[in-house]
All heavy atoms as a GROMACS GRO file, in nm:
protein
  614
    1MET      N    1  12.087   7.716  11.663
    1MET     CA    2  12.078   7.682  11.518
    1MET      C    3  12.171   7.772  11.441
    1MET      O    4  12.193   7.880  11.472
    1MET     CB    5  11.935   7.708  11.465
    1MET     CG    6  11.834   7.610  11.517
    1MET     SD    7  11.674   7.629  11.448
    1MET     CE    8  11.696   7.601  11.276
    2ILE      N    9  12.233   7.717  11.338
    2ILE     CA   10  12.318   7.792  11.251
    2ILE      C   11  12.229   7.853  11.133
    2ILE      O   12  12.124   7.793  11.104
    2ILE     CB   13  12.438   7.725  11.202
    2ILE    CG1   14  12.399   7.591  11.120
    2ILE    CG2   15  12.527   7.677  11.308
    2ILE    CD1   16  12.507   7.524  11.058
    3PRO      N   17  12.275   7.959  11.066
    3PRO     CA   18  12.190   8.010  10.960
    3PRO      C   19  12.157   7.923  10.843
    3PRO      O   20  12.058   7.943  10.773
    3PRO     CB   21  12.273   8.135  10.908
    3PRO     CG   22  12.353   8.171  11.032
    3PRO     CD   23  12.390   8.042  11.095
    4SER      N   24  12.244   7.826  10.819
    4SER     CA   25  12.218   7.740  10.707
    4SER      C   26  12.113   7.632  10.728
    4SER      O   27  12.072   7.564  10.633
    4SER     CB   28  12.346   7.670  10.658
    4SER     OG   29  12.409   7.594  10.757
    5GLU      N   30  12.082   7.607  10.853
    5GLU     CA   31  11.979   7.503  10.877
    5GLU      C   32  11.833   7.548  10.845
    5GLU      O   33  11.801   7.665  10.864
    5GLU     CB   34  11.988   7.463  11.036
    5GLU     CG   35  12.114   7.394  11.072
    5GLU     CD   36  12.112   7.364  11.218
    5GLU    OE1   37  12.032   7.426  11.292
    5GLU    OE2   38  12.201   7.283  11.259
    6LYS      N   39  11.770   7.454  10.778
    6LYS     CA   40  11.629   7.495  10.742
    6LYS      C   41  11.524   7.434  10.836
    6LYS      O   42  11.403   7.469  10.813
    6LYS     CB   43  11.608   7.435  10.597
    6LYS     CG   44  11.706   7.505  10.498
    6LYS     CD   45  11.682   7.646  10.481
    6LYS     CE   46  11.781   7.710  10.392
    6LYS     NZ   47  11.773   7.854  10.386
    7GLN      N   48  11.556   7.339  10.915
    7GLN     CA   49  11.457   7.282  11.005
    7GLN      C   50  11.519   7.267  11.144
    7GLN      O   51  11.638   7.258  11.166
    7GLN     CB   52  11.427   7.132  10.970
    7GLN     CG   53  11.352   7.120  10.840
    7GLN     CD   54  11.311   6.984  10.809
    7GLN    OE1   55  11.378   6.881  10.860
    7GLN    NE2   56  11.202   6.963  10.729
    8CYS      N   57  11.426   7.280  11.244
    8CYS     CA   58  11.467   7.274  11.380
    8CYS      C   59  11.505   7.130  11.415
    8CYS      O   60  11.430   7.037  11.378
    8CYS     CB   61  11.354   7.315  11.470
    8CYS     SG   62  11.390   7.303  11.654
    9LEU      N   63  11.612   7.099  11.476
    9LEU     CA   64  11.664   6.961  11.513
    9LEU      C   65  11.569   6.896  11.622
    9LEU      O   66  11.551   6.773  11.621
    9LEU     CB   67  11.809   6.962  11.562
    9LEU     CG   68  11.908   7.005  11.451
    9LEU    CD1   69  12.049   7.015  11.517
    9LEU    CD2   70  11.910   6.904  11.340
   10ASN      N   71  11.524   6.976  11.714
   10ASN     CA   72  11.431   6.927  11.819
   10ASN      C   73  11.297   6.880  11.778
   10ASN      O   74  11.248   6.775  11.797
   10ASN     CB   75  11.424   7.016  11.934
   10ASN     CG   76  11.567   7.049  12.012
   10ASN    OD1   77  11.645   6.950  12.001
   10ASN    ND2   78  11.579   7.154  12.059
   11CYS      N   79  11.226   6.977  11.706
   11CYS     CA   80  11.091   6.948  11.676
   11CYS      C   81  11.065   6.923  11.534
   11CYS      O   82  10.964   6.876  11.493
   11CYS     CB   83  11.007   7.070  11.724
   11CYS     SG   84  11.044   7.224  11.640
   12GLY      N   85  11.157   6.960  11.447
   12GLY     CA   86  11.146   6.925  11.295
   12GLY      C   87  11.068   7.027  11.205
   12GLY      O   88  11.031   7.003  11.114
   13THR      N   89  11.034   7.138  11.275
   13THR     CA   90  10.944   7.244  11.201
   13THR      C   91  11.046   7.318  11.105
   13THR      O   92  11.158   7.347  11.135
   13THR     CB   93  10.880   7.343  11.296
   13THR    OG1   94  10.971   7.406  11.384
   13THR    CG2   95  10.774   7.272  11.376
   14ASP      N   96  10.990   7.366  10.998
   14ASP     CA   97  11.067   7.443  10.894
   14ASP      C   98  11.087   7.583  10.960
   14ASP      O   99  10.990   7.642  11.011
   14ASP     CB  100  10.987   7.457  10.772
   14ASP     CG  101  10.990   7.321  10.697
   14ASP    OD1  102  11.083   7.236  10.723
   14ASP    OD2  103  10.894   7.301  10.614
   15VAL      N  104  11.200   7.632  10.933
   15VAL     CA  105  11.236   7.764  10.986
   15VAL      C  106  11.250   7.865  10.866
   15VAL      O  107  11.310   7.833  10.762
   15VAL     CB  108  11.364   7.766  11.068
   15VAL    CG1  109  11.408   7.912  11.112
   15VAL    CG2  110  11.354   7.680  11.177
   16SER      N  111  11.180   7.975  10.862
   16SER     CA  112  11.182   8.067  10.753
   16SER      C  113  11.323   8.147  10.761
   16SER      O  114  11.377   8.150  10.864
   16SER     CB  115  11.074   8.160  10.755
   16SER     OG  116  11.083   8.253  10.866
   17ASP      N  117  11.366   8.193  10.636
   17ASP     CA  118  11.491   8.256  10.631
   17ASP      C  119  11.488   8.393  10.671
   17ASP      O  120  11.591   8.465  10.690
   17ASP     CB  121  11.554   8.237  10.488
   17ASP     CG  122  11.465   8.295  10.392
   17ASP    OD1  123  11.354   8.338  10.416
   17ASP    OD2  124  11.508   8.287  10.266
   18GLY      N  125  11.367   8.454  10.689
   18GLY     CA  126  11.350   8.590  10.726
   18GLY      C  127  11.365   8.697  10.616
   18GLY      O  128  11.345   8.816  10.647
   19LYS      N  129  11.381   8.642  10.502
   19LYS     CA  130  11.395   8.735  10.390
   19LYS      C  131  11.241   8.763  10.327
   19LYS      O  132  11.172   8.666  10.328
   19LYS     CB  133  11.469   8.684  10.269
   19LYS     CG  134  11.622   8.672  10.302
   19LYS     CD  135  11.702   8.616  10.197
   19LYS     CE  136  11.837   8.593  10.229
   19LYS     NZ  137  11.921   8.519  10.122
   20PRO      N  138  11.212   8.889  10.303
   20PRO     CA  139  11.071   8.912  10.248
   20PRO      C  140  11.052   8.838  10.106
   20PRO      O  141  11.151   8.846  10.030
   20PRO     CB  142  11.068   9.059  10.238
   20PRO     CG  143  11.204   9.110  10.237
   20PRO     CD  144  11.285   9.000  10.318
   21LYS      N  145  10.949   8.794  10.095
   21LYS     CA  146  10.920   8.724   9.963
   21LYS      C  147  10.879   8.837   9.854
   21LYS      O  148  10.852   8.949   9.894
   21LYS     CB  149  10.790   8.628   9.971
   21LYS     CG  150  10.831   8.511  10.056
   21LYS     CD  151  10.721   8.414  10.067
   21LYS     CE  152  10.766   8.299  10.164
   21LYS     NZ  153  10.660   8.209  10.182
   22PHE      N  154  10.881   8.813   9.730
   22PHE     CA  155  10.854   8.898   9.632
   22PHE      C  156  10.718   8.949   9.648
   22PHE      O  157  10.606   8.862   9.653
   22PHE     CB  158  10.871   8.836   9.483
   22PHE     CG  159  10.837   8.923   9.371
   22PHE    CD1  160  10.923   9.023   9.347
   22PHE    CD2  161  10.724   8.907   9.310
   22PHE    CE1  162  10.888   9.106   9.236
   22PHE    CE2  163  10.682   8.988   9.197
   22PHE     CZ  164  10.770   9.094   9.166
   23ASP      N  165  10.685   9.078   9.656
   23ASP     CA  166  10.556   9.134   9.682
   23ASP      C  167  10.514   9.216   9.556
   23ASP      O  168  10.559   9.333   9.547
   23ASP     CB  169  10.553   9.211   9.806
   23ASP     CG  170  10.412   9.251   9.854
   23ASP    OD1  171  10.321   9.201   9.792
   23ASP    OD2  172  10.402   9.336   9.943
   24ALA      N  173  10.443   9.156   9.466
   24ALA     CA  174  10.405   9.230   9.334
   24ALA      C  175  10.309   9.341   9.369
   24ALA      O  176  10.321   9.441   9.306
   24ALA     CB  177  10.338   9.130   9.247
   25LYS      N  178  10.228   9.333   9.468
   25LYS     CA  179  10.144   9.437   9.494
   25LYS      C  180  10.202   9.564   9.552
   25LYS      O  181  10.178   9.672   9.504
   25LYS     CB  182  10.034   9.395   9.615
   25LYS     CG  183   9.953   9.287   9.561
   25LYS     CD  184   9.861   9.230   9.677
   25LYS     CE  185   9.783   9.100   9.634
   25LYS     NZ  186   9.717   9.050   9.750
   26ALA      N  187  10.307   9.546   9.626
   26ALA     CA  188  10.381   9.673   9.685
   26ALA      C  189  10.473   9.716   9.574
   26ALA      O  190  10.485   9.853   9.554
   26ALA     CB  191  10.478   9.619   9.793
   27LYS      N  192  10.514   9.646   9.485
   27LYS     CA  193  10.593   9.699   9.366
   27LYS      C  194  10.505   9.778   9.271
   27LYS      O  195  10.539   9.875   9.220
   27LYS     CB  196  10.676   9.584   9.289
   27LYS     CG  197  10.769   9.527   9.373
   27LYS     CD  198  10.886   9.466   9.295
   27LYS     CE  199  10.986   9.396   9.386
   27LYS     NZ  200  11.092   9.475   9.422
   28PHE      N  201  10.376   9.725   9.248
   28PHE     CA  202  10.289   9.792   9.158
   28PHE      C  203  10.253   9.921   9.228
   28PHE      O  204  10.245  10.015   9.145
   28PHE     CB  205  10.156   9.708   9.146
   28PHE     CG  206  10.058   9.768   9.061
   28PHE    CD1  207  10.066   9.786   8.928
   28PHE    CD2  208   9.935   9.812   9.127
   28PHE    CE1  209   9.967   9.841   8.851
   28PHE    CE2  210   9.840   9.871   9.048
   28PHE     CZ  211   9.854   9.888   8.914
   29ARG      N  212  10.224   9.918   9.354
   29ARG     CA  213  10.193  10.047   9.421
   29ARG      C  214  10.312  10.146   9.403
   29ARG      O  215  10.288  10.272   9.403
   29ARG     CB  216  10.151  10.024   9.567
   29ARG     CG  217  10.110  10.138   9.644
   29ARG     CD  218  10.058  10.097   9.774
   29ARG     NE  219  10.171  10.037   9.850
   29ARG     CZ  220  10.150   9.981   9.972
   29ARG    NH1  221  10.033   9.959  10.028
   29ARG    NH2  222  10.251   9.927  10.031
   30GLY      N  223  10.432  10.098   9.424
   30GLY     CA  224  10.550  10.195   9.415
   30GLY      C  225  10.566  10.248   9.267
   30GLY      O  226  10.591  10.361   9.250
   31LEU      N  227  10.528  10.155   9.167
   31LEU     CA  228  10.535  10.200   9.030
   31LEU      C  229  10.428  10.306   9.002
   31LEU      O  230  10.462  10.404   8.936
   31LEU     CB  231  10.511  10.086   8.938
   31LEU     CG  232  10.526  10.111   8.784
   31LEU    CD1  233  10.666  10.138   8.748
   31LEU    CD2  234  10.470   9.987   8.713
   32ILE      N  235  10.313  10.300   9.057
   32ILE     CA  236  10.202  10.392   9.035
   32ILE      C  237  10.247  10.529   9.101
   32ILE      O  238  10.219  10.641   9.048
   32ILE     CB  239  10.071  10.345   9.096
   32ILE    CG1  240  10.017  10.232   9.010
   32ILE    CG2  241   9.964  10.440   9.094
   32ILE    CD1  242   9.988  10.256   8.863
   33LYS      N  243  10.305  10.516   9.219
   33LYS     CA  244  10.354  10.634   9.297
   33LYS      C  245  10.458  10.718   9.214
   33LYS      O  246  10.451  10.834   9.191
   33LYS     CB  247  10.416  10.591   9.422
   33LYS     CG  248  10.446  10.717   9.518
   33LYS     CD  249  10.520  10.674   9.640
   33LYS     CE  250  10.444  10.582   9.724
   33LYS     NZ  251  10.506  10.560   9.851
   34TYR      N  252  10.550  10.643   9.145
   34TYR     CA  253  10.656  10.713   9.060
   34TYR      C  254  10.590  10.777   8.944
   34TYR      O  255  10.634  10.878   8.903
   34TYR     CB  256  10.762  10.611   9.029
   34TYR     CG  257  10.860  10.570   9.140
   34TYR    CD1  258  10.883  10.443   9.174
   34TYR    CD2  259  10.911  10.676   9.227
   34TYR    CE1  260  10.964  10.406   9.278
   34TYR    CE2  261  10.998  10.644   9.330
   34TYR     CZ  262  11.021  10.514   9.356
   34TYR     OH  263  11.099  10.482   9.463
   35PHE      N  264  10.497  10.707   8.882
   35PHE     CA  265  10.428  10.769   8.767
   35PHE      C  266  10.343  10.889   8.804
   35PHE      O  267  10.344  10.986   8.737
   35PHE     CB  268  10.332  10.666   8.701
   35PHE     CG  269  10.401  10.553   8.616
   35PHE    CD1  270  10.343  10.436   8.605
   35PHE    CD2  271  10.510  10.590   8.544
   35PHE    CE1  272  10.406  10.337   8.518
   35PHE    CE2  273  10.569  10.502   8.464
   35PHE     CZ  274  10.519  10.367   8.453
   36MET      N  275  10.280  10.883   8.921
   36MET     CA  276  10.210  11.004   8.974
   36MET      C  277  10.308  11.122   8.992
   36MET      O  278  10.274  11.235   8.950
   36MET     CB  279  10.137  10.972   9.100
   36MET     CG  280  10.045  11.081   9.139
   36MET     SD  281   9.950  11.045   9.290
   36MET     CE  282  10.082  11.082   9.413
   37TYR      N  283  10.417  11.096   9.055
   37TYR     CA  284  10.525  11.206   9.074
   37TYR      C  285  10.570  11.256   8.948
   37TYR      O  286  10.585  11.368   8.929
   37TYR     CB  287  10.627  11.158   9.165
   37TYR     CG  288  10.590  11.133   9.317
   37TYR    CD1  289  10.657  11.036   9.385
   37TYR    CD2  290  10.486  11.203   9.369
   37TYR    CE1  291  10.618  11.010   9.514
   37TYR    CE2  292  10.454  11.186   9.509
   37TYR     CZ  293  10.515  11.084   9.567
   37TYR     OH  294  10.487  11.065   9.703
   38GLY      N  295  10.594  11.158   8.853
   38GLY     CA  296  10.640  11.210   8.722
   38GLY      C  297  10.544  11.288   8.647
   38GLY      O  298  10.579  11.396   8.594
   39CYS      N  299  10.410  11.256   8.655
   39CYS     CA  300  10.310  11.332   8.597
   39CYS      C  301  10.295  11.469   8.657
   39CYS      O  302  10.272  11.573   8.588
   39CYS     CB  303  10.182  11.268   8.590
   39CYS     SG  304  10.160  11.133   8.474
   40GLY      N  305  10.317  11.472   8.789
   40GLY     CA  306  10.311  11.601   8.857
   40GLY      C  307  10.424  11.700   8.824
   40GLY      O  308  10.405  11.814   8.794
   41ALA      N  309  10.545  11.637   8.802
   41ALA     CA  310  10.660  11.717   8.756
   41ALA      C  311  10.632  11.764   8.606
   41ALA      O  312  10.667  11.875   8.578
   41ALA     CB  313  10.777  11.625   8.761
   42LEU      N  314  10.580  11.675   8.525
   42LEU     CA  315  10.543  11.717   8.395
   42LEU      C  316  10.444  11.833   8.385
   42LEU      O  317  10.454  11.916   8.300
   42LEU     CB  318  10.499  11.591   8.303
   42LEU     CG  319  10.596  11.504   8.252
   42LEU    CD1  320  10.541  11.389   8.184
   42LEU    CD2  321  10.693  11.582   8.156
   43ALA      N  322  10.353  11.829   8.476
   43ALA     CA  323  10.250  11.936   8.485
   43ALA      C  324  10.315  12.063   8.511
   43ALA      O  325  10.284  12.171   8.451
   43ALA     CB  326  10.136  11.906   8.584
   44VAL      N  327  10.414  12.061   8.603
   44VAL     CA  328  10.481  12.192   8.635
   44VAL      C  329  10.572  12.237   8.519
   44VAL      O  330  10.562  12.349   8.486
   44VAL     CB  331  10.560  12.169   8.765
   44VAL    CG1  332  10.648  12.292   8.791
   44VAL    CG2  333  10.473  12.148   8.889
   45LEU      N  334  10.644  12.140   8.458
   45LEU     CA  335  10.722  12.172   8.344
   45LEU      C  336  10.641  12.227   8.223
   45LEU      O  337  10.688  12.302   8.145
   45LEU     CB  338  10.792  12.059   8.306
   45LEU     CG  339  10.924  12.016   8.407
   45LEU    CD1  340  10.987  11.894   8.349
   45LEU    CD2  341  11.026  12.131   8.410
   46SER      N  342  10.520  12.164   8.213
   46SER     CA  343  10.446  12.208   8.089
   46SER      C  344  10.389  12.354   8.099
   46SER      O  345  10.353  12.414   7.999
   46SER     CB  346  10.315  12.121   8.075
   46SER     OG  347  10.231  12.137   8.177
   47LEU      N  348  10.395  12.406   8.223
   47LEU     CA  349  10.367  12.560   8.231
   47LEU      C  350  10.465  12.634   8.175
   47LEU      O  351  10.443  12.748   8.120
   47LEU     CB  352  10.348  12.589   8.384
   47LEU     CG  353  10.218  12.529   8.449
   47LEU    CD1  354  10.241  12.567   8.605
   47LEU    CD2  355  10.105  12.593   8.392
   48PHE      N  356  10.597  12.597   8.167
   48PHE     CA  357  10.702  12.678   8.121
   48PHE      C  358  10.761  12.630   7.976
   48PHE      O  359  10.830  12.706   7.920
   48PHE     CB  360  10.825  12.666   8.214
   48PHE     CG  361  10.773  12.714   8.356
   48PHE    CD1  362  10.762  12.620   8.452
   48PHE    CD2  363  10.753  12.847   8.386
   48PHE    CE1  364  10.728  12.656   8.583
   48PHE    CE2  365  10.712  12.881   8.507
   48PHE     CZ  366  10.705  12.787   8.611
   49MET      N  367  10.726  12.511   7.931
   49MET     CA  368  10.771  12.460   7.810
   49MET      C  369  10.661  12.421   7.722
   49MET      O  370  10.555  12.373   7.764
   49MET     CB  371  10.869  12.346   7.829
   49MET     CG  372  10.993  12.387   7.905
   49MET     SD  373  11.113  12.247   7.928
   49MET     CE  374  11.037  12.097   7.912
   50ASN      N  375  10.673  12.430   7.591
   50ASN     CA  376  10.565  12.375   7.503
   50ASN      C  377  10.594  12.233   7.452
   50ASN      O  378  10.522  12.182   7.360
   50ASN     CB  379  10.551  12.476   7.376
   50ASN     CG  380  10.507  12.598   7.419
   50ASN    OD1  381  10.431  12.618   7.508
   50ASN    ND2  382  10.531  12.714   7.345
   51VAL      N  383  10.696  12.169   7.498
   51VAL     CA  384  10.729  12.035   7.461
   51VAL      C  385  10.667  11.930   7.552
   51VAL      O  386  10.660  11.957   7.678
   51VAL     CB  387  10.883  12.014   7.461
   51VAL    CG1  388  10.917  11.876   7.419
   51VAL    CG2  389  10.957  12.103   7.368
   52GLY      N  390  10.598  11.828   7.500
   52GLY     CA  391  10.536  11.737   7.579
   52GLY      C  392  10.386  11.752   7.587
   52GLY      O  393  10.327  11.830   7.523
   53PRO      N  394  10.320  11.678   7.684
   53PRO     CA  395  10.172  11.688   7.695
   53PRO      C  396  10.131  11.828   7.752
   53PRO      O  397  10.209  11.891   7.818
   53PRO     CB  398  10.138  11.570   7.778
   53PRO     CG  399  10.262  11.531   7.862
   53PRO     CD  400  10.383  11.575   7.764
   54SER      N  401  10.012  11.861   7.724
   54SER     CA  402   9.951  11.983   7.783
   54SER      C  403   9.943  11.987   7.934
   54SER      O  404   9.951  11.867   8.000
   54SER     CB  405   9.824  12.016   7.714
   54SER     OG  406   9.726  11.918   7.763
   55PHE      N  407   9.918  12.099   7.989
   55PHE     CA  408   9.908  12.112   8.133
   55PHE      C  409   9.787  12.037   8.184
   55PHE      O  410   9.798  11.955   8.285
   55PHE     CB  411   9.902  12.257   8.172
   55PHE     CG  412   9.872  12.285   8.319
   55PHE    CD1  413   9.975  12.261   8.412
   55PHE    CD2  414   9.757  12.322   8.359
   55PHE    CE1  415   9.947  12.283   8.552
   55PHE    CE2  416   9.731  12.337   8.499
   55PHE     CZ  417   9.820  12.315   8.593
   56MET      N  418   9.674  12.048   8.118
   56MET     CA  419   9.550  11.983   8.170
   56MET      C  420   9.561  11.837   8.156
   56MET      O  421   9.516  11.759   8.239
   56MET     CB  422   9.431  12.038   8.080
   56MET     CG  423   9.391  12.174   8.121
   56MET     SD  424   9.350  12.186   8.291
   56MET     CE  425   9.217  12.075   8.324
   57THR      N  426   9.628  11.780   8.061
   57THR     CA  427   9.648  11.637   8.048
   57THR      C  428   9.730  11.586   8.163
   57THR      O  429   9.698  11.486   8.226
   57THR     CB  430   9.725  11.608   7.911
   57THR    OG1  431   9.640  11.656   7.805
   57THR    CG2  432   9.732  11.454   7.896
   58CYS      N  433   9.829  11.652   8.192
   58CYS     CA  434   9.930  11.605   8.310
   58CYS      C  435   9.846  11.618   8.433
   58CYS      O  436   9.863  11.532   8.524
   58CYS     CB  437  10.054  11.707   8.312
   58CYS     SG  438  10.151  11.676   8.168
   59VAL      N  439   9.772  11.724   8.457
   59VAL     CA  440   9.698  11.740   8.584
   59VAL      C  441   9.592  11.631   8.604
   59VAL      O  442   9.578  11.564   8.706
   59VAL     CB  443   9.624  11.888   8.595
   59VAL    CG1  444   9.535  11.887   8.707
   59VAL    CG2  445   9.740  11.984   8.618
   60ILE      N  446   9.520  11.596   8.494
   60ILE     CA  447   9.414  11.504   8.496
   60ILE      C  448   9.485  11.365   8.522
   60ILE      O  449   9.434  11.277   8.598
   60ILE     CB  450   9.330  11.501   8.364
   60ILE    CG1  451   9.244  11.632   8.362
   60ILE    CG2  452   9.245  11.370   8.351
   60ILE    CD1  453   9.180  11.653   8.228
   61MET      N  454   9.594  11.329   8.451
   61MET     CA  455   9.660  11.205   8.470
   61MET      C  456   9.713  11.189   8.624
   61MET      O  457   9.713  11.093   8.682
   61MET     CB  458   9.773  11.183   8.375
   61MET     CG  459   9.723  11.151   8.239
   61MET     SD  460   9.619  11.004   8.231
   61MET     CE  461   9.726  10.879   8.285
   62THR      N  462   9.766  11.300   8.669
   62THR     CA  463   9.812  11.302   8.799
   62THR      C  464   9.700  11.275   8.908
   62THR      O  465   9.710  11.188   8.999
   62THR     CB  466   9.871  11.438   8.840
   62THR    OG1  467   9.982  11.462   8.751
   62THR    CG2  468   9.936  11.440   8.995
   63LEU      N  469   9.582  11.331   8.883
   63LEU     CA  470   9.473  11.303   8.973
   63LEU      C  471   9.415  11.160   8.965
   63LEU      O  472   9.377  11.088   9.055
   63LEU     CB  473   9.356  11.407   8.933
   63LEU     CG  474   9.375  11.549   8.975
   63LEU    CD1  475   9.260  11.638   8.917
   63LEU    CD2  476   9.392  11.569   9.125
   64ILE      N  477   9.410  11.104   8.836
   64ILE     CA  478   9.374  10.970   8.812
   64ILE      C  479   9.469  10.875   8.878
   64ILE      O  480   9.434  10.782   8.939
   64ILE     CB  481   9.358  10.944   8.654
   64ILE    CG1  482   9.235  11.017   8.610
   64ILE    CG2  483   9.344  10.788   8.644
   64ILE    CD1  484   9.225  11.013   8.457
   65LEU      N  485   9.593  10.900   8.869
   65LEU     CA  486   9.702  10.806   8.929
   65LEU      C  487   9.694  10.820   9.081
   65LEU      O  488   9.718  10.726   9.152
   65LEU     CB  489   9.842  10.839   8.878
   65LEU     CG  490   9.864  10.793   8.736
   65LEU    CD1  491   9.996  10.848   8.687
   65LEU    CD2  492   9.871  10.648   8.725
   66GLY      N  493   9.654  10.942   9.128
   66GLY     CA  494   9.644  10.952   9.268
   66GLY      C  495   9.523  10.885   9.321
   66GLY      O  496   9.522  10.813   9.431
   67LEU      N  497   9.413  10.870   9.255
   67LEU     CA  498   9.298  10.798   9.287
   67LEU      C  499   9.332  10.638   9.283
   67LEU      O  500   9.298  10.557   9.378
   67LEU     CB  501   9.180  10.819   9.201
   67LEU     CG  502   9.112  10.951   9.219
   67LEU    CD1  503   9.008  10.988   9.107
   67LEU    CD2  504   9.052  10.963   9.350
   68VAL      N  505   9.404  10.605   9.183
   68VAL     CA  506   9.439  10.461   9.173
   68VAL      C  507   9.537  10.426   9.284
   68VAL      O  508   9.527  10.310   9.344
   68VAL     CB  509   9.521  10.426   9.036
   68VAL    CG1  510   9.582  10.294   9.022
   68VAL    CG2  511   9.410  10.446   8.923
   69LEU      N  512   9.636  10.502   9.314
   69LEU     CA  513   9.720  10.488   9.434
   69LEU      C  514   9.648  10.473   9.570
   69LEU      O  515   9.672  10.381   9.652
   69LEU     CB  516   9.833  10.592   9.440
   69LEU     CG  517   9.936  10.582   9.545
   69LEU    CD1  518  10.025  10.453   9.518
   69LEU    CD2  519  10.018  10.690   9.552
   70SER      N  520   9.550  10.565   9.584
   70SER     CA  521   9.478  10.544   9.715
   70SER      C  522   9.396  10.431   9.714
   70SER      O  523   9.381  10.366   9.824
   70SER     CB  524   9.391  10.679   9.734
   70SER     OG  525   9.290  10.681   9.637
   71SER      N  526   9.334  10.384   9.612
   71SER     CA  527   9.250  10.265   9.598
   71SER      C  528   9.346  10.146   9.634
   71SER      O  529   9.311  10.049   9.705
   71SER     CB  530   9.192  10.252   9.462
   71SER     OG  531   9.104  10.359   9.447
   72ALA      N  532   9.465  10.141   9.568
   72ALA     CA  533   9.558  10.032   9.584
   72ALA      C  534   9.595  10.019   9.738
   72ALA      O  535   9.607   9.913   9.789
   72ALA     CB  536   9.676  10.043   9.494
   73SER      N  537   9.620  10.138   9.797
   73SER     CA  538   9.662  10.145   9.936
   73SER      C  539   9.554  10.092  10.027
   73SER      O  540   9.575  10.009  10.117
   73SER     CB  541   9.703  10.280   9.981
   73SER     OG  542   9.814  10.329   9.902
   74GLU      N  543   9.426  10.120  10.006
   74GLU     CA  544   9.316  10.083  10.076
   74GLU      C  545   9.305   9.931  10.059
   74GLU      O  546   9.267   9.855  10.157
   74GLU     CB  547   9.187  10.152  10.029
   74GLU     CG  548   9.181  10.297  10.080
   74GLU     CD  549   9.184  10.313  10.231
   74GLU    OE1  550   9.103  10.227  10.290
   74GLU    OE2  551   9.242  10.392  10.280
   75MET      N  552   9.314   9.883   9.941
   75MET     CA  553   9.303   9.742   9.914
   75MET      C  554   9.412   9.660   9.989
   75MET      O  555   9.380   9.538  10.048
   75MET     CB  556   9.299   9.697   9.772
   75MET     CG  557   9.179   9.744   9.693
   75MET     SD  558   9.173   9.675   9.534
   75MET     CE  559   9.219   9.825   9.438
   76MET      N  560   9.528   9.718   9.995
   76MET     CA  561   9.641   9.650  10.069
   76MET      C  562   9.617   9.647  10.222
   76MET      O  563   9.647   9.542  10.281
   76MET     CB  564   9.769   9.719  10.040
   76MET     CG  565   9.825   9.702   9.912
   76MET     SD  566   9.881   9.543   9.869
   76MET     CE  567  10.029   9.535   9.969
   77ILE      N  568   9.548   9.747  10.276
   77ILE     CA  569   9.508   9.746  10.411
   77ILE      C  570   9.412   9.641  10.453
   77ILE      O  571   9.417   9.561  10.544
   77ILE     CB  572   9.462   9.883  10.449
   77ILE    CG1  573   9.578   9.994  10.453
   77ILE    CG2  574   9.406   9.889  10.599
   77ILE    CD1  575   9.532  10.135  10.475
   78ASP      N  576   9.307   9.630  10.352
   78ASP     CA  577   9.207   9.526  10.386
   78ASP      C  578   9.269   9.386  10.373
   78ASP      O  579   9.228   9.299  10.460
   78ASP     CB  580   9.092   9.534  10.267
   78ASP     CG  581   9.012   9.658  10.285
   78ASP    OD1  582   9.028   9.727  10.402
   78ASP    OD2  583   8.937   9.705  10.196
   79LYS      N  584   9.355   9.364  10.289
   79LYS     CA  585   9.420   9.223  10.275
   79LYS      C  586   9.503   9.193  10.391
   79LYS      O  587   9.508   9.081  10.438
   79LYS     CB  588   9.501   9.219  10.145
   79LYS     CG  589   9.421   9.220  10.018
   79LYS     CD  590   9.343   9.085  10.007
   79LYS     CE  591   9.261   9.088   9.875
   79LYS     NZ  592   9.185   8.975   9.857
   80GLU      N  593   9.580   9.302  10.449
   80GLU     CA  594   9.677   9.284  10.554
   80GLU      C  595   9.596   9.251  10.690
   80GLU      O  596   9.634   9.182  10.780
   80GLU     CB  597   9.764   9.400  10.574
   80GLU     CG  598   9.860   9.416  10.472
   80GLU     CD  599   9.941   9.548  10.475
   80GLU    OE1  600   9.900   9.625  10.561
   80GLU    OE2  601  10.023   9.561  10.389
   81GLY      N  602   9.466   9.309  10.706
   81GLY     CA  603   9.389   9.293  10.817
   81GLY      C  604   9.334   9.156  10.830
   81GLY      O  605   9.303   9.111  10.938
   82LYS      N  606   9.315   9.086  10.720
   82LYS     CA  607   9.248   8.956  10.728
   82LYS      C  608   9.348   8.837  10.760
   82LYS      O  609   9.458   8.846  10.753
   82LYS     CB  610   9.182   8.922  10.602
   82LYS     CG  611   9.055   9.000  10.574
   82LYS     CD  612   8.978   8.969  10.448
   82LYS     CE  613   8.852   9.056  10.446
   82LYS     NZ  614   8.783   9.014  10.326
   0.00000   0.00000   0.00000
C-alpha cells in the first residue's frame, strides 16, 4: 500500500493514518501541570519579592493543583484500562 491509500485493496477495510487524534484530556492534564509548576515558582519568588500573591496563597494553590493533577492522572489510567 502507498501512504495516500485509505482502504485495503484486498479486503476493503479502512486503514488509519497513524497520527494521534486530538486528546483534550491529555492537553488539560498538561495545562494543569504547567500551572502547578508556575505556582511553585511563584511560591519561591514570593519569599524574596513583595510583588504578586503571598507565599501561603502560592503554596496552597500548588497543593490544590497537585491534587487535581493526580486525580486527572488516575482518571486517565481508569479510562485507558477499559
